[in-house]
C-alpha positions as CSV (number, residue, x, y, z in Angstrom):
1,M,144.9,54.2,73.5
2,T,143.7,54.6,69.9
3,R,140.8,56.9,69.3
4,R,138.8,57.5,66.2
5,F,137.9,61.1,65.3
6,F,135.3,61.9,62.6
7,A,134.8,65.5,61.6
8,G,133.1,67.4,58.8
9,S,134.7,69.0,55.7
10,A,134.4,72.2,53.7
11,A,132.4,73.4,50.7
12,A,133.5,75.2,47.5
13,A,131.7,76.2,44.4
14,L,128.5,74.3,43.6
15,V,129.2,71.1,45.6
16,A,132.4,69.2,46.2
17,A,133.3,66.2,48.2
18,V,136.8,64.9,48.9
19,L,138.0,61.5,49.9
20,T,141.6,61.3,51.1
21,A,143.6,58.3,52.3
22,V,147.0,59.2,53.8
23,G,149.0,58.0,56.8
24,L,150.5,60.7,59.0
25,A,152.9,60.6,62.0
26,S,153.3,63.2,64.8
27,P,153.6,66.0,64.4
28,A,151.0,65.7,61.7
29,A,151.6,67.0,58.2
30,A,148.3,67.5,56.4
31,C,145.2,65.9,54.9
32,A,143.2,67.2,51.9
33,C,141.7,70.4,53.2
34,G,143.2,70.7,56.7
35,A,146.1,69.8,59.0
36,P,145.8,67.3,61.9
37,T,147.1,68.8,65.1
38,P,148.2,66.2,67.7
39,P,150.4,67.2,70.6
40,G,154.0,66.0,70.8
41,G,154.3,62.2,71.1
42,I,150.9,61.5,69.6
43,S,150.7,59.7,66.3
44,V,147.9,60.3,63.9
45,S,146.7,58.6,60.7
46,V,144.0,59.9,58.4
47,G,141.9,57.1,57.0
48,E,139.2,58.8,55.0
49,E,138.1,62.4,54.2
50,R,134.9,63.2,52.3
51,A,133.6,66.7,51.8
52,I,130.5,68.2,50.2
53,V,130.9,71.8,49.0
54,T,127.9,74.0,48.1
55,F,127.6,77.6,47.1
56,D,124.4,79.8,46.9
57,G,126.1,82.8,45.4
58,A,127.0,84.4,48.7
59,V,127.8,81.7,51.2
60,E,129.9,78.6,50.7
61,R,129.1,75.5,52.8
62,I,131.3,72.5,53.4
63,D,130.1,69.3,55.0
64,L,133.1,67.2,56.1
65,V,133.5,63.7,57.4
66,L,137.0,62.8,58.5
67,D,138.1,59.4,59.8
68,M,141.2,60.0,61.9
69,L,143.0,57.5,64.2
70,A,145.1,58.8,67.0
71,D,146.7,57.1,70.0
72,G,145.7,59.9,72.3
73,A,142.6,62.0,73.2
74,D,144.1,65.4,72.6
75,T,144.1,65.7,68.8
76,G,142.3,67.8,66.3
77,L,142.2,69.4,62.9
78,V,142.7,73.0,61.5
79,I,140.9,74.0,58.3
80,P,141.6,77.4,56.6
81,T,138.6,79.3,55.1
82,P,138.6,82.6,53.1
83,T,136.4,84.3,55.8
84,P,135.4,83.3,59.3
85,A,133.3,80.1,59.3
86,T,130.2,79.3,61.3
87,V,130.5,75.7,62.5
88,S,127.6,73.3,63.1
89,L,126.7,69.7,62.6
90,G,126.1,68.5,59.1
91,E,123.8,65.8,57.6
92,R,125.1,62.2,57.3
93,S,122.2,61.4,55.0
94,L,123.8,63.5,52.2
95,F,126.8,61.2,52.2
96,E,124.7,58.1,52.2
97,A,122.7,59.5,49.2
98,L,126.0,60.2,47.4
99,E,127.0,56.6,47.7
100,R,123.7,55.5,46.0
101,Q,123.9,58.3,43.4
102,T,127.4,57.4,42.2
103,A,127.1,53.6,42.4
104,P,128.6,52.0,39.2
105,R,126.5,50.3,36.6
106,V,127.0,46.5,37.2
107,E,127.4,44.2,34.2
108,Y,127.7,40.5,34.5
109,V,129.8,38.1,32.4
110,E,129.2,34.4,32.5
111,D,132.1,32.1,33.5
112,W,131.6,28.4,32.6
113,W,134.9,27.3,33.9
114,G,135.1,28.6,37.5
115,G,137.7,30.8,39.2
116,M,141.4,30.0,39.2
117,G,142.5,32.5,41.9
118,D,144.6,35.3,41.5
119,G,160.4,80.9,65.1
120,S,159.3,83.5,67.8
121,A,155.6,84.0,68.6
122,G,153.8,87.0,67.1
123,G,150.3,88.3,67.9
124,A,147.9,85.6,69.2
125,P,144.9,84.9,66.9
126,E,141.5,86.3,67.7
127,V,139.0,83.7,68.8
128,L,135.8,84.6,66.8
129,S,133.5,81.8,68.0
130,E,133.5,78.5,69.9
131,V,131.0,75.7,69.6
132,D,130.6,72.4,71.4
133,L,129.6,69.5,69.0
134,G,129.5,66.7,71.6
135,P,132.9,64.9,71.6
136,I,134.3,67.6,69.3
137,S,134.9,71.3,70.0
138,A,135.3,73.9,67.3
139,V,137.0,77.3,67.4
140,T,137.0,79.9,64.6
141,L,140.2,81.9,64.5
142,A,141.4,85.1,62.8
143,A,145.2,85.2,62.7
144,S,147.6,88.0,61.8
145,D,150.8,86.0,61.6
146,A,151.8,82.3,61.5
147,A,154.0,82.5,64.5
148,G,151.2,83.8,66.7
149,L,148.9,81.1,65.4
150,Q,151.5,78.5,66.0
151,A,152.0,79.7,69.6
152,W,148.2,79.6,70.3
153,L,147.9,76.1,68.9
154,D,150.9,74.9,71.0
155,Q,149.4,76.5,74.2
156,N,146.1,74.8,73.5
157,G,147.4,71.3,72.9
158,Y,147.6,71.3,69.1
159,G,150.8,70.3,67.3
160,I,151.7,71.5,63.8
161,D,154.5,70.5,61.6
162,P,156.9,73.4,60.6
163,A,156.1,72.7,56.9
164,V,152.4,73.3,57.6
165,Q,153.1,76.4,59.6
166,A,154.8,77.9,56.5
167,L,151.6,77.2,54.5
168,F,149.5,78.9,57.2
169,A,151.5,82.1,56.5
170,D,150.2,81.9,52.9
171,Y,146.6,81.8,54.0
172,I,147.2,84.5,56.6
173,A,148.7,86.8,53.9
174,R,145.4,86.3,51.9
175,G,143.3,87.2,54.9
176,W,141.9,83.8,55.4
177,S,140.6,82.5,58.8
178,F,140.9,79.1,60.4
179,A,138.5,76.6,62.0
180,A,140.2,74.4,64.6
181,F,138.6,71.1,65.7
182,K,139.5,69.1,68.7
183,L,138.5,65.8,70.2
184,T,137.3,66.4,73.8
185,G,135.9,63.1,74.9
186,E,137.8,60.8,77.3
187,E,136.4,57.5,75.9
188,P,137.5,56.0,72.6
189,L,135.2,56.7,69.6
190,D,134.4,53.5,67.7
191,G,131.7,54.8,65.3
192,A,131.1,57.7,62.9
193,L,130.0,61.1,64.2
194,D,127.7,63.3,62.3
195,P,129.5,65.5,59.7
196,V,130.7,69.0,60.6
197,R,129.5,71.9,58.6
198,L,131.4,75.1,57.8
199,E,129.6,78.0,56.3
200,F,131.3,81.3,55.3
201,P,130.7,84.2,52.9
202,A,132.5,83.8,49.6
203,T,132.7,85.2,46.1
204,D,134.5,82.3,44.4
205,V,134.0,78.6,45.1
206,V,137.2,77.1,46.4
207,Y,138.4,74.0,48.1
208,P,141.3,74.5,50.5
209,L,143.9,72.0,49.3
210,L,147.2,73.9,49.8
211,L,148.0,72.3,53.2
212,S,148.2,68.9,51.5
213,Q,151.4,70.1,49.9
214,A,153.1,69.2,53.2
215,A,151.9,65.6,53.1
216,Q,154.6,63.0,53.1
217,T,152.6,60.3,51.3
218,P,150.5,60.2,48.1
219,Q,147.0,61.5,48.4
220,T,143.8,60.7,46.6
221,V,141.2,63.5,46.5
222,R,137.5,63.0,45.4
223,L,135.4,66.0,44.7
224,Y,131.6,65.8,44.4
225,L,130.6,68.9,42.3
226,F,127.0,69.9,41.9
227,G,125.7,72.5,39.3
228,D,123.5,73.0,36.4
229,D,126.1,71.5,34.1
230,G,129.4,69.6,34.4
231,M,132.0,71.0,36.8
232,Q,135.8,71.1,37.0
233,A,138.4,71.9,39.6
234,T,141.5,73.9,38.7
235,F,144.7,75.0,40.4
236,P,145.7,78.7,40.3
237,D,147.8,78.2,37.2
238,G,144.8,76.8,35.3
239,T,145.8,73.1,35.5
240,V,142.7,70.9,35.7
241,A,142.9,68.6,38.7
242,G,141.9,64.9,38.4
243,E,139.6,63.1,36.0
244,V,135.9,62.6,35.9
245,V,134.9,59.2,37.4
246,W,131.1,59.8,37.4
247,A,128.8,62.4,35.8
248,G,125.1,62.6,35.3
249,R,121.7,64.1,36.3
250,V,120.9,64.0,40.0
251,T,118.1,61.5,40.8
252,Q,118.5,60.9,44.5
253,A,115.8,62.8,46.4
254,G,118.2,63.8,49.2
255,L,120.6,65.4,46.7
256,T,118.3,67.3,44.3
257,R,118.4,70.4,46.4
258,L,122.1,70.7,46.0
259,G,122.0,70.8,42.2
260,A,120.6,69.3,39.0
261,Y,123.8,67.8,37.8
262,L,126.7,66.0,39.6
263,T,130.3,65.6,38.5
264,V,132.6,63.4,40.5
265,I,136.3,64.2,40.1
266,E,139.1,62.1,41.5
267,A,142.7,63.2,41.6
268,Y,145.8,61.3,42.7
269,F,148.9,63.2,43.8
270,F,151.9,60.9,44.0
271,D,154.2,63.8,45.0
272,P,152.0,66.4,46.8
273,A,154.9,68.8,47.3
274,T,155.2,69.4,43.5
275,Q,151.8,68.4,42.2
276,I,149.6,70.5,44.6
277,T,150.3,74.1,43.7
278,G,147.5,75.8,45.6
279,D,143.8,75.7,46.4
280,L,141.2,74.4,43.9
281,T,138.7,76.7,42.2
282,I,135.5,75.1,41.2
283,T,133.8,76.3,38.0
284,S,131.2,75.1,35.4
285,T,132.3,73.5,32.1
286,G,129.0,74.6,30.5
287,A,128.4,71.0,29.1
288,R,126.9,67.8,30.2
289,D,129.0,64.8,29.4
290,D,127.3,61.8,31.2
291,F,129.6,59.1,32.5
292,T,128.9,56.0,34.6
293,P,131.6,53.6,35.4
294,V,130.9,49.9,34.7
295,E,131.7,47.3,37.3
296,T,132.1,43.9,35.8
297,R,131.1,40.9,37.9
298,V,131.6,37.3,37.0
299,K,128.5,35.0,37.1
300,Y,129.6,31.4,37.5
301,V,127.4,28.9,35.6
302,D,127.4,25.4,37.0
303,I,125.4,22.1,37.1
304,G,125.3,20.4,40.4
305,G,128.3,22.4,41.6
306,V,130.4,21.5,38.5
307,P,131.3,24.5,36.2
308,L,129.1,24.2,33.1
309,G,132.2,24.3,30.8
310,Y,133.7,21.3,32.5
311,A,130.3,19.5,32.4
312,I,129.9,20.1,28.7
313,A,133.5,19.1,28.1
314,G,133.0,16.0,30.1
315,V,129.9,15.0,28.3
316,A,131.5,15.8,24.9
317,S,134.5,13.6,25.9
318,V,132.3,10.7,26.8
319,F,130.4,10.9,23.5
320,G,133.6,11.4,21.6
321,L,135.0,8.3,23.2
322,M,131.9,6.3,22.4
323,L,132.0,7.5,18.8
324,L,135.6,6.5,18.6
325,I,134.8,3.0,19.9
326,V,132.0,2.7,17.3
327,V,134.2,3.8,14.5
328,V,137.1,1.6,15.5
329,G,134.7,-1.3,16.0
330,A,133.2,-0.7,12.5
331,I,136.7,-0.7,10.9
332,V,137.7,-3.9,12.7
333,H,134.4,-5.6,11.8
334,A,134.8,-4.5,8.1
335,R,138.3,-5.9,7.9
336,S,137.3,-9.1,9.6
337,E,134.5,-9.6,7.1
338,K,136.8,-8.9,4.2
339,R,139.3,-11.6,5.5
340,R,136.4,-14.1,6.0
341,R,135.2,-13.6,2.4
342,R,138.7,-14.2,1.1
343,A,138.9,-17.4,3.1
344,Y,135.9,-18.8,1.2
């Protein structure tokens, strides 16, 4: 039976939101900020991931909505965080306000002609906290080694691809923690749940992207970054991720508390294994370069259901034909008169 799992995402510096579309098979590889964890024999596909990341100078907050399809009930998601995260429900209204804030400017063009178509286990991780969020349970873990974390996940019904396990080791070496989410309901979910919120102490604003390195398909990541000025996301080597697809002053009432200025960055990774080199660090550019995409829509102009261009062309053709008849008639008449005069 196919089940739909919606969870919440994580926050980095000032405010970031991510949208990812990637298909995964069991055992799951990765989605933008985390790794799906189905048990053996269960297939998983991630349809959409959106995350809002905020930072108040001491605590980073991530609100995540994840749309995951699985053909079994026992599936979940593991998200690494620099320090142990407190998990709670987020606010769906924030994501709705983001849709309104970042809507493109619509411009119409008139069309008068109509459309033509076109390894061994180590020490078990420490369970720091557990919380029940309705059909989802969340556990915050502190792990000392990847093998021990892998063993705990296996024993508790999670499944992790070996490639992802190796990336867990990188986070463990840096002292990061993990938030593990699991679908607990027995009935299929056919609607969106409220976002999940992760809050954790931080000194730098980061978005955990390294696990996406194990993804087997291209990924698109969208970050919603709030601040006093424009924002950017960079990899550890300084490479700037993605391009700005929207930037401007925040006007939506539900978003003004997050920041005065919003920058939306979208990055496409055709080959995640080579293009994703680490987690993203979010920083200010110190400038405001407004940008609103333009969506061009065709406005068809017609008269009585007939495209105006054809109507005008038809009328012009009739008048042209009438004019031609008059001219030809005049010529014929003139020649006839000339012959008549000669006859006399």
